N, C-alpha and C positions, 0 to 999 in steps of 0.2 A: 465496251463497255456500252457501245448503242443500243446492243440486243437486250432483251428482257433473259436473266439469267434463269438455268435450271435451279431447282431447289437444292439445295447443300446437305447431302445428307450427315456432313463431316465435318461441322463447321471449327475453326480455331479461331484460338485468340492471339491478340497483335503480338503477345509476348512470345507464340512459338512461331517462334522464327525459322526454323528448320524444316517444318512441317508445311505442304502445299497451301496455296494460299484459295479462298474459295470465291466465288464470280463479286462484281462490283456491291450487289444486293447482299452479300454477305459479310461485309467488313463489320467488326466486332467492336461496339461503342462501348466504353468504359462511362461508368456514370449516368446511364438513361437506364436503368434499370427499373424507376419507376413503372406499376403498372396505372392501367388507365380506369381502375377501379370496377373493371369488369363490363360484360355484356348485359343484354336486356333480361339473363334472368341469373345474374349476379354473378357468374362465373368469371375465371380469368380469358383473356381471349386467345383461343389459339389460332393455327395458321388457318383450318377452314374457313373458321368464323371470320379473317380477315379478307380472305380471298373473296366472299361474297360481299363483300360492303361498297359500296353504300346498301344496305337490306333490300334485298328486289322486292318488286311488287307483289310477287304471290306470299312474302313473309309479310306482310306491313297488312296491318289494319287500319281501324278508322280512331284515331287519336283524340281524347278529352271531345266526345259526344256529347255530352252535357253542357257545356261549356258553348261550344256550335249554337244547340239550341235557344239558351239564354240570349246569344248574341244577336241570333233570328227575329228571336221575340222580342229585345229591345229595340230593333229597327224598326218594327211593324210597329211598335208603341209610337217611335218618333216621328214613324209617317202618320202615323193619326194624329199628333200634335203640329207638324207641318202643315197637314188638310186644312186643320182645325185652326190654326194660325192664320191662312189663308182667308176661309171662310170670314174669321172675325173682323180682320182687315177691309173686308168689301172685295176680293180679289183685283183684278191687276187696279184699280183704282186706287186701293188700298197703296199697295207698292209706290205709286205715280207721287200719293200723298209726302212720301219720303225723299225722294229721289228729286222730284219737281220742284218739292216747294210748297207750300200750303199758305195762302194768305190768311189774312185775321177774319175775315168773315168765311173762312174753310173753302174758297174755291181752291182747284188745285190748278198752278200757273204753266200755262199755255196747255193746259188738257180741259178743262171745262169749258165752255160757250162764251161764258161772259169776260173769260180772260183768255180765251186760245190766240190772241194775237200779243198774250203778252206772258214769254217766257222765262222772263229773270224776277229772281225775289230779290226784294231793296228796303230795307231799315230806313223807313225817314228821320227818325232822331233814334239811334243806339243808344244815346246818352240817359234820356229822358223816357223812353218807352222800348225798351229793348225787345218785347216780346212782340210789339207792334209791326207788321212785315205784308209788305204791297207788293201786288204782281205787276211790273213793269214793262215796256216794251222794248226798251233798250237802258245799260246801266248808266246813270250818267258818268261824263269824264270830265276831267278835266277842266274845259271849256263851259261845261255847264256848270258848275261849279258857280255858286252865288248869284247866275242869273237865268236859272228857271226853277218853278217851283210843282209842288205837285199836291193836292188837295184828299185828304183823307178824312169820311169819305167822299167819293169825286162830286157828289151833290149838296153844296152847303155844309163841308168839314173844313179842318183846322187845315192851314195852307205853312206847309210845310218848304224852306230853301235846300234843294239839293246839293250834294257836297260831292266831292271827286272819288269814283269808286273804279274797281276794275273786276273785270269778267270772269269768274273760275266756274265751267259750268255754267249751273243753273242760279248761280249764288252772285250779286253784285257786292264785293269786297271794298271796305275803307282803303284808300292807299295808306300804306305802312307809316305810321309816325301820328295820325290824326290820331285826334280825338275818341271819332267815331270809333275807328279801329279796333279799339281793345275791347269795345264792347261788344265789336259783332264779332268779333273773334272768341271772346270768351260763352259766346252763345252757341259758336261752332266747336268750339274747346279744341281747336287747330291755328298754333301762332301762325305759321306761314302757309296757310291754305292756298291764298290765290296766285302767291310766286311759282309754289311748288308745284300745283296742279296745270299753270300756264304753260310753264317753262319744259313740265313734261310730254304735255302734249306737241309743242314746237318740234322738241328732241326725240322722237320716238323711233326715230330712223337710226339714230347714234344708237341708242338701246338694243334695238333687232343687231347690228352691228356687233354689239359688246357682245353678246349672247354667242355669237359664233367664234368669236376671240377667246372668250371664259373657255367654249368647246379645244380648240387647238391647244392653247394654255396647258389644259388637263391631261389631253393626250402627251404633249413635251414631258409633264413632270413625271409620268409611268415610264415614257424612253428612257428619262436619264437616271429615275431610280434603282432600272433596271442594272443599270450599267453600273453607278457611282453610290450603292448603297452604301458598303462597307467603310467605302473612303468617307460618305456623310457622316455615319453612326460616328466614328473616334474624332471626327473633326469637331463635331456637335460636342463630346465629352470633353475633349482637351480645350473646345472655348469656353465650358463651365468652370473646368480647372481653375483655367488663367484669370476669368472675369474674377470669381472667386477671391483667388490672390491678390489679382491686380488691386480692387476693390477694398480690400482688407490693408494692403499697402498704403493706397491713397489717403485712407481713413486716419492710421497710426501718423501719416507721416504730417498730415497737417493736424493732429493733435499734437505735436511734437513741436510744430511753427508756433502755437499757440504759447501767448504768456503764460505766466503761471498764476493758478486761479482765476485763471480766464472764464467764464461761462459755458459749458459744454465740451471742454476739453476733456474730463474723465469719461464722457459720454461718447466720443470721438473714438479715443483710445479701445475703449470696449467693445467698441461696435467693429472696429478694426481685427481685435481679438477674436471677437463674434465669427468675424467673418472666414477668418484662417482657422478656426477650430472647423467650421461646417464645411470647407476647402477639404481640411483633414479627413473627417468623415465621409464626403463622397470619395475620396481618393479611395478610401478603405471598402467602401462599397462594389466602388467598380472593382476593385482588386479581387474582393470575394466573388462578384457576380463575370468575372470576364468570361467562364466559358458557356455562361447562361447568354452572356452578350455575344458572344463568337455563333453561336449558334442560333439567336433570335433571327441576326444577321443574316444567315444562310435560309432560316425560314422566309424571311422578307423576301429575298432573292427568288426564292420556292413559288411565293403567291405571285412573284411579277410574270414569270414564267406560265401561270395557270392564265392570268389574265391576257397575255398573250396568245395563247393556243386558243382561248375560248373570247374572241372577239366582241361573241353575241351577249357576251355578260355585261357588255355596257350598256344595252339595250334595254336591261332592267330597269336600272334607275332612272334613264328620262321618261320612261313609260310610266313609271311610279309615281313620279313626280307631274303628271300630268294626269293623272289620274287625284291624286292629292288635290290638285288645280283646281281639277273640274269638281271634286265634293267641295272645295271649301266655295266655289263660287255657288254651288247648291246650297252650302251653310248659309251664305251671307245671306243670299235672296230669302230661306225661312227667318233669318235673323231679324230683317226689314221687315218682313211681314208684323213680326213680333210685334217691334216696335212700332208699327203702324195700327194695331190692334187697340195701343194703350193711347192714338194721338186722339186728343183731345179730352183727356179724363180730367185735367185741372184745367180750370177758366180764371183769367186775372183781366178785368175791364179797366179802362184808361178815359177817363174824363176831359174830352179836348178841346178847348177853346174853337168856335167857329169863326169865321168870316166876318160874321154881326154879332160879335162876341157873346155869341149864346154858348153853350154848352152841349156836347154829344157823349154819348157813353158809347164807346166802341168796345166788345168782349174781344178778348183774345184767347184761343186755346195754347194750352199746354202738357206735355207729355209726363202723365205720374204713374210709376209704376207700383201696381198692386202686391202684396203679398203672394199670391200665387203666380203673378207674373214673373216675378224672381224667382222665385223656383222652378218654374219651368223653364227660363231662359238658362237657371244655373246648369239644369238637366241639357239644355240643349247644349251649351258649353261642353258637358264632360262627352258628349255625342261624338263633339270635335276631338275631342283629344285621345277615345277609346279610337275613332275609324283612323286617324293619321298613324297610333300605335300601332295598330292591325296592320294597317299597308305596308309599310315598315317591315313588320315582323313576315308578311308573306316575301316580301322580297328578300330579308335575310336567309330565310329558310331554302328561296328557290336558288339563290346565288352559292348556298352552302352546299348543296346536295350538287349542284353542278361541278366544284370544286372537288367534294369528295368522288364523284366519278374521274376525274381525272387524274387525281392523287393516287388511284388503287386502279387504274389503267397501266399494262406493262409497256415498256418502253420499245417500238420498234425502231430500227435506225435512228436512235437518239431522239425520238419524239414521241408524244404520244397523241394518237388520233382518235378521235371519239364522233360519234353519229349523233347529232342532234343532242349534246347535252344539256343544254337550256331549255329546249320543248321537252324533254323528258322529264326534267326538273320541276316545270311547270305542273306536268300533271299529275308526278306525282304529290307535289305540296295541295293543288286544289283537291284533289281526291282524297289524299289520305289526313291532312295535318290541316285542315282551317279551324278546326277546335283547341290545336295547340297553341295557334297563333291569336286566339280570343283570348284564350286564356292566359296567356305572359302578356298582350296589350290591355287586357284588361288591369293588370297587376300594375301595370307602370301608368296608366291612364288614372287610376285611384291615387298613386302617389302625388304623378303629378299636378290633381285638380285639388288635393290638399294643399299644395305648393303656393297655385294660383291663388285660394282662395284666403293663407295667410300672407300674400304680397298684398290682397286686396284689403285686408282687417289693418294691415300696415299702411297702407296708404289714405283710407278713412280714419286714422291716429293723428297724422299729423293737420295742425291747424287747430286741434282738439285745446281747448281749454284746460289747466287742472293740472295735478300732476299725473302726468303718462308716462314719464323716463322709465319705469321701470318696467312698464306694463311692453312700451317697443322694447327694451333691452331683451326681456325673456322671449318676447315674439321674435325678434331678430337670431336668436341661439335657437328656438324652432325652427324657424326658415332655414337656418346653416345646414342643420341636423337633416333636415328633410330635402335638402338640395343634395347631400350626401350620400342619402339613403335613395335617391332616383339615381342617380350614377351608379351605385351598386345593383340597382335591379336593371338599369340599361345592360350593366358590364353581364350579370350573370343569365340577362334572356339573352344576349346574344351566342354565351356558350349552350344553351337549352335547345336554341335554335338548330345549331350544330350537330350535338346528340343527335338529335330526333331527325335530321337530316339522315343522320350515320346510320342509326338503328331503329327507326321505327318507331322510337317509344314514346310515353305520353308526356305530357309535363314534368309532372312532380316525379316520375321518374329519370326523365332529363336532368331535372334539378339535381337530384340526389346523385347522381353519377358525376354531372358537371362539376357540381361542387367537391367530390371527392377526387377528381382530377387536378383542379387548380390546387386543391390542398398539398396534394402529392407532387403537384409539379409549381410548388411555389415561386422558387427564384426562377424557372426557366418562363414562368406565364407571367409575372412581374417583370422580368426585364424586357422579355417579347412587346407586351405593354406598353410600357414607357418610353422604346425605341419606336414602335407603330405610331403611339400617340404623336411624338414629337413628327414625324413623316408627313401624317395626316396632317398637322397643324402647319406645316411649314408649305405642303402640295396648297392646303384651302389657301393660306395667306398670302403665297405664290401668285395664285389663280383670280384673287380679289383683286393685287398689287396691279397685274397686269389688266383686269378688266378696269378699274378704276382709273388708272394715269390713262389709260386707250380713250375713256368716256370725256377725260379732261380735254386732251389734244384734239379731238372729235370734235366736241362741243365748240371750244374756241375758237378755234379756224374755221368750222362752217357756221355758225348759230352766234355770232358777233355780231356790235353793229345795231341800229335802232329798232329791226326787224326780229332781230334773233332774241335768245332768250336775253332774262334778267340777271341771271347768275348762273354758272356753271356747276353750282353744288349739287343741285336737286338732281342733274341729269348723271352726275359723277357717284352720289350716294347712291342711288336707284342701279345704277351701272356695279357698285360693289357689294350689294346684296345681290343683284345676279350672279354675280363672279363667286359667292359666299354656295350662292346656291350649286352651282357648277362644280365648283370645288367639291362641295360634300358628297356629293354624286359620285363622283370617281375617288376620294378618297375613300367612301361606304363601301364600293367594290372591293377596293383595297383591302380595307379593313376586314370585311367579310373573308376572303380570300385567305389572311393572315391567321385568322384563328380557325378555320376548317385547315390547313395546312395543319398546324398545330396541332388540332387534336388527329388530324389522318396520323400523323408521324407518329406520336406517340402509343396510339393502335399500332401501328404497325410492328414499333418497336416492342411493344407488349406482347404481340403475337410470337415474335421471333428470341422472346428471350431464353436465354439460355443459365442453368445454374450458375453460382459462384458473381452472380451480379454483372456478366456481359449480355450485352443485346447486342442487335444486329437488324436491320433494318433491310425490306426485299424491294420496295415500291420509291423510295425515294432517288432523288438525282444526285448523278455522281459529285457535284460539286457537296450536297448535302451532308452526304455521307463522307466524305473526304473531309470535312470539318470535324464532325462528332467522332470521328476514327480518330484525333490527335489528342493526345496526353499530356496534363500540363508540364 
């Protein structure tokens, strides 16, 4: 069983008990006769087609070239927008205006000559003059409150009494609970800005350590999944059954214990009955899909073996994450320049009383977005969505091509040995399929952009006077529909990228084939998607939990006391985000591997199908073949 079997010229079904059985790969499997919807020429796959999968470089061509050209032209245009924003903002000085803060007279704190020794921005009276900002050498502390003054302008201006603040980067933030605090934070639009920034600045070693803890937790989960996937699946299924039944009983018994005519008694009883009905439906679904669930578990285990044999795959998501992080840094810098280019568009003048009871007018600048600025920034935001989706698409194409190489590699002594599968996948993807990645990512980015526009419109409706209830309801329904459609697009894109990696077809052809595959194998795909979704969610939650608990314990142990953090909440929340990102990185590898193994397995079965509804697999592992060979 450990060696690659020779092709079986005379295969037998499982019912042919008195005839010799073929090698491992020739085991017949009932119920797996659905074809893969054909190869790139629209015909059924045969054994020679499968033997060449994934399609070699000599048989591939560049796919969706026009989309690749559009993608390049778009980014050339966005480069011009970025260059223009830098020029309009005044280069580095414009960037510094946003990062370091600007005094009421336009001087950049800590940068311009007249305020070079005053790097902090301070609001003398945020209650009455919220836009009056002054550069100071140091932020006033609790000891300075009420005992020191500040004159604005310095020569013969208004005298302000200082109040207690905390330093957060280049900003003097009023202490929480003060009257000044709410006004300043409303200007900054961040309620816990001071504490969050200062706590994160002190506890950065904890966050760095938690990143490594998250990586270790991710590897541990993959190892756990490899050995206990089947047990965990059925435990989750029985837990759901028991949970629904138990919740129904609790609701029913609570209703029976209520007095006759008590408010809510009928509702409680119907809730219990509804939960029992849902449990019965769930049991029926599980019974109907039990064969598909068993196959899904076997495919899931097969995916863990692919990740085990190609550990280089785990390098792709971190590299992709770093590239996305670098792009986000670039995108943020350009966004800052865009904001800086609009600085001073609006002016508000304050009339201040001087020390000699005179009056002095102090103009202050404020940001105002023009229509053109808003449209350009919307385009800039769309570029972020497209770029992130494009990088994710490249990662999916690379991973699926590597897994396809692994699946169609014959066993040698019980293992599959490949020469640089990930490097080969990177080369094939970058050379032939950039256009497909651009096409799929553009579709997803457009849907995501519509979703974000709706969310922005919904936020703007809050606080509006008048009867906006029907409009809000309609918008919420539209947002729900768009969010569901976005998930469908993400799912189909994943299947398209697998098809492209296998056959080298364009986006539209791959979309047609993948849609046909999902339709023909609906039960198997649905059960596998549900099971893999549960495990991906559990894996992400596990990594998040381990990381956040570790951050809390480390922060409270090493950074408690007067010189420590004010609260472990901020480091714990950031560590939780780190855990989510790392967990998503690991589970994404696993998710792509599951989808690819399923496509490869169906292609394998399709190519080795026999008349009469009997199918075979030539490349699947002994465990997967044994599971699929069982009859109900």
